[in-house]
N, C-alpha and C positions, 0 to 999 in steps of 0.2 A: 702244641706245635702249630705254627701258622700255616695258611694255605700256600703250597709251593708256587713259585712264580710261573706265569704263563708265557711260553715262547711260541712265536709264530714263525714257521719256516716256509719260505716261498722259493720253490725250485721246480723246474719243469721235468727234471730227471727223476723217475721213481727210485732209481738206485740211490741217488743222493739223499732222498727223503728217508729211505730205509736206514741209511748210515746215521743220519741225524737223529732219527727216532731211537735207534739202538744206543746212541751215545748219550742222549739227554733224558730219555723217558724215566730213568731211575730217580732223578732229582727234580724234574720239572714237569709241569703240565704242558702238553704240546697241542698246537693246531698247525695243520699243513695246508698249503695252497700250491697249485701247479701253474698259476698264471698271475700276472700283475693285477688284473682286475679282480680275480678271486681273493688275492691277498689283501687288496685295499678294502674290499667288502668285509672280510673277517677282522681286519684291524679296527675298522669303525664299529663293528658289532661287539667285539670281545675286549678291546683295549688291552692288548698284551703288554707284558712288562719288558719285552725285548723282541726285536724282529731280526731274523737271519735271512738276508735277501740275496739271491743269485742275480747277477747283472744281466745275463743273456736269457731273456724270457720271451715267450710268444706274446704278441700284442705290445703292450707298453713294457719297456725294459725296467731293470732294477733302479736306475737313476730316476726315472719318471715316477716310479712307486714312491721312492724316498722324498722326491720333491712334493708330491701330493700329500704325503703324510705330514710334512712340515707346514704345508699351507692350510691344513685343517686344524681349527682350534681344539677339537676334541682329541686329536692324535699327535699334535705337534711335539710333545715331549717324550714320545716313545723312542728309546734308543734303537738305532739301525746299524747293524754290522753287515757289510757287504762280504759275500763269499763268491770268489770269481777265479777263473783260470787266467785272466788277464793281469799282467804284473807291470804294466808300463806306468811311468810317472804321470802321463796324461790321464790314464784311467783313475789313478788315485786322486789326482787333483779334481777330476770331475766328481768323484764320490764325495770329496770334501766340500765342493761348491754346493751340492744339492742338500748337504746337511747330514752326511753319514758320520757315525761315531767311530767306526774302525773298519779295517779292510783286511780280509784273510784270503790267501792264495791257495787254490786247490792244486794238488792235495795238501791238506793242512795237518799240523800236529794236533792230535786229539786233546792231549793234556793242556797244551797251550790255549786251545779254544775254550776248554772247560773253565780254565782259570780266568780267561778274559770275560767269558759270559758271567761267571760268578761275581767278578768285580764290577762289571757294568750294571748287573741287576742290583747289587748292593748299593752302588752309587745312586742309581735311579730311585730306589726306595728311600734312601736317606734324603734325596732331593724332594721327594713327595712329602716325607714327614716334615722336612724343613718348610716346605711351601704351606703345609697345613698349619704348622705353628705360626708362620708369618701371617697367614690369613686370620687365624684366631687372634693373634696379637693386634692385627689391624682392626678386626671387629671390636675387640675390647677398647682399643684406642678411639675408634669412631664412636663407640657407645659412650666412653668417658667424655669425649668432646661434645657429643650431642647432649649428654646430661649436663655438662658444664654450661653449654650454650643455653639450654632450657632453664637452668637455674638462674643464669644471668637475666633471661627474659622475665622470669618470675620476680626476681628482685626489682627489676625495672618497673614491673606492673605494681608491686607493692608500694614503691615510691610514688608512682604516678596516680595511684588510686586515691591518695589523700587529697588530690586536687579535683577529684570528680565531684561535681556539685549535685548530681542527681543520678538516678538509676540508669538513664540512657547513656550518660557519659561514662559511667562505670562499666557498663556492658561493652561499649566500644573499645575501651582500653583492655578489657578482658579478652575480647575476640582478637585483638591485635596479637596477643600472646598465644592463644590457641591456634591461630592461623600459622604463626611461626613454628609451632610444633607439628604442623601438618594435619591438624584436626578440624573436622567439620562439626559444628556444635550449635545447640540452642540453650537458652538460659531462662530460668524462671526465678523471680524474687518474690518472697512472701513476707507478710507482716504489715504491709501498708493497707489502706482502705480496700484496695483491690489488687490482685496479683499483677506483677509486671512480667511480660513475656517479650523475648527478643531472640532472633536467630541471626547467625553470622551471614546468612544470605539475605537478610532484610525482612523476610516474612516467615511467620510460623503458622502452620495449619492448626485448625481447632483440635484435630486429633492429637497432635504433638502436645498442645497445651493440656489436654485432658490426661495424657499419659504422664506428663511431668507432675501434674497436680495429684494424681492417684498414687504415684510412686514416692511422693515426698516423705512418707512415714514408713517406708519399707526397708530401712537400714541404710548404711553408708553407700553400698554398691548394689545396683540392680543390673545384672548382665543378661542380655538376650541377643543371640547371634553375634553380629559384629558391632552391636550397640551397647553402650553402658551409660547408666544414669548414676551420678554421684550426688549425694544429698548432704547438705549441712543445715543448720538450724533455720536460716532464712533464705537459702539459695540452693537451687538444684540445677545440675548441668546434664544435658543429653549429648553424649559423644556418638556420632553416627558412623564413624569409620575406624573402630578399634582394630589394631593389627592382631587378630586372633591367631594367625599362623606364626607369630613371632612372640614367644613367651617372654623373652627378656624385655623386648620393647613394650609389650603389653603391661608388664609389671612396672616398668620405669614410668610409663605414662600415668598409671594410677597413682604412683608415689608423688609425682610432680603436680598432678592435678589437685591432689589433696592439699599440697602447700599453696597452690594458686587459689583454690576455693576457700581455704581457711582465711587468707588475707581478704578476699572479696567479701566473705561473710562478716568479718569484723567491720569493714567499711559500710556494709549494708546496715548493720546495727547502729553505727554512728549516724548514718543518714536518717534512719527511722527515729532516733532520738532527736535529731535536729528538726525533723518534720513535726514531731510531737511538741517540741519547744516552740516552734513557730505557731502551731495551732493554739497552744496555751497563751502565748503572747498576744496573738490576735484577739482571743477572747478577753484577756485582761484589758487590752486597750479599748475594746468595745464596752467593757464594764466601766472603765474610767469615763468614757464619753457619756454613758448612761447616768453615772453618778453626777457628772458635771451638769447634765440637763436637769436632773432631779434637784440638786442643790441650788442651781440657778433659779429654778421655780420656787424653791423654798425661801431663798433670799428675798425674792420679790414679795412673796406672801408675808414674810416676817416683817419687812419694812412697812408694808401696808397695815398690818395689825398694830405695829408700834404707833404709827400715825393716828390710826383710829382710836387707840387707847388714850393717847395724849389729848386728842380732840374731845373725847367723852369726858375726861376729867376736867378740862378747862370749861366745858359747857356746864358740867355739874356745879363748879365753883361759882360761875356767873349766876346760875339759877338760885343757889343758896343765898348769894348776896342780894338777889332781888326778892326772894320769898320770905326769908327769915324775919326781916324788919316788920313785915306785915302780919306776923303771927301773934303779936301782942305779948311776946315773951318778956320776962324780966331781963335786965341788962346782963346779969351774970349768966343767965341761961343762953342768951345769944352769944356771949363771949365763949362759953364752953363749946357750943356747936361750931363756931368759926375756928376755934383752936383744933377741934377734931378734924374738920375739913382741911385746914392748913397742913396738919401733920400728914394726912393722906396724900395731899397734893405734893408735898415735899418728898414723901417716900416714893411716890410714883416717879417724880422727876429724877431722884437719885438712881432709881432702878433703870430709868431710861438712859442716864449718863453712863452707868456701868455697861449697859448693853452696847454702847458705842465701841467699848474695848472688844467685845465679842464680835461686833461687826468687822472691826479691823482685822482681827485674826481670821475670821471667816473669809474676808476678802482676799487675804494672802493665799489661803488654801484654794479658793476659787480661781485665782489668777494662775496658780501652779497647775491645777487641773485643766484649765483652758489651754495653757501652753502645751501640755502633754497631748491633749486630744488633737491640737492643731499640728504638732510635729509628728505624731504617730510613733514616737519612740519613748523608751523609758530606761534611763541609765541607772546604775546603782547609786550614783551620787544624787540624782533627782529623787529616787525612792527614799533615800536617807533623809533628804530635806523635808519631804512630805511627812515622814514619820516624826521628825523633830517638831514640825509645826503642830501636828495633831497632839503630840505629847506635852506641849507647853502648858 
């Protein structure tokens, strides 16, 4: 069985208070007051379920009591029934104007008053229950709208994150979303040559940086007071104003932040891969330029060696033509020697002619390498052309 309703009776006549006490004490809890000021004080302190107010009171009268009850946010919904010996229309209208709920004339029918009190209290409690349900429904609706709004912000962030070209741009888009959620936060991104730190206030203290770094491997959530650190593989978030006194909001923020950080972490991974690809590409282009210089030097040396070899052979042939006739050899011996020399000279000349084909192929490769080193770019088509030239 629930707690009996509390009724506050305000009357300056002790006899009337005794009558009301005898009539109501069996079913209700009672508070009494003998003046308007005392009645207002007890109404504000105890928040009764109903007030029975005499109109003729010392100090402020019953009408003023009712008027002040209605003007106070804490007491404005308490039902007020006037109990008075005055029965004129003017008195009733005045009671209505100040916010009274009913009007009983002394002497009154006890049964009728009990029925009226019971109905009024029941109506009041139903109203309170309805107000509670409406408040709960509004809270649920607001939570749903907040959640929907935040999910919309998260989706917008996930779409916008694909255009973030670096960690700084990604962090700014991230903070736009957390600010919309009413959160104050700082962000750390790991995986690059050195950690990236940024706060939504623009600066991050060395202590915050060290806290984020040390907590990165301590699990998904690290809670301390009204702060929470949320960790993913490459990104950690410090939230500085978690609503620890609102369990539902607290849980909702954690759920939404996980969606948000999951998307941010995916973008961080993509940026890290892009950075690594850029580093590898830069090294490849530097290697191409180095190869170009080495091959250019090789080509110069190769041509010089070809020229020197041809000159040596030609010089040797002239010397043979000059020396052999003076050796006193038989004609057939001279002929044999000159045939050997001629074969060697023709062989070297044929080899030199074949080397020209190599020179042409080498020149095409050199030209392609020079173009790549000058442009600083390497397309898949250019790479395929180089492979084809080398494979010929």
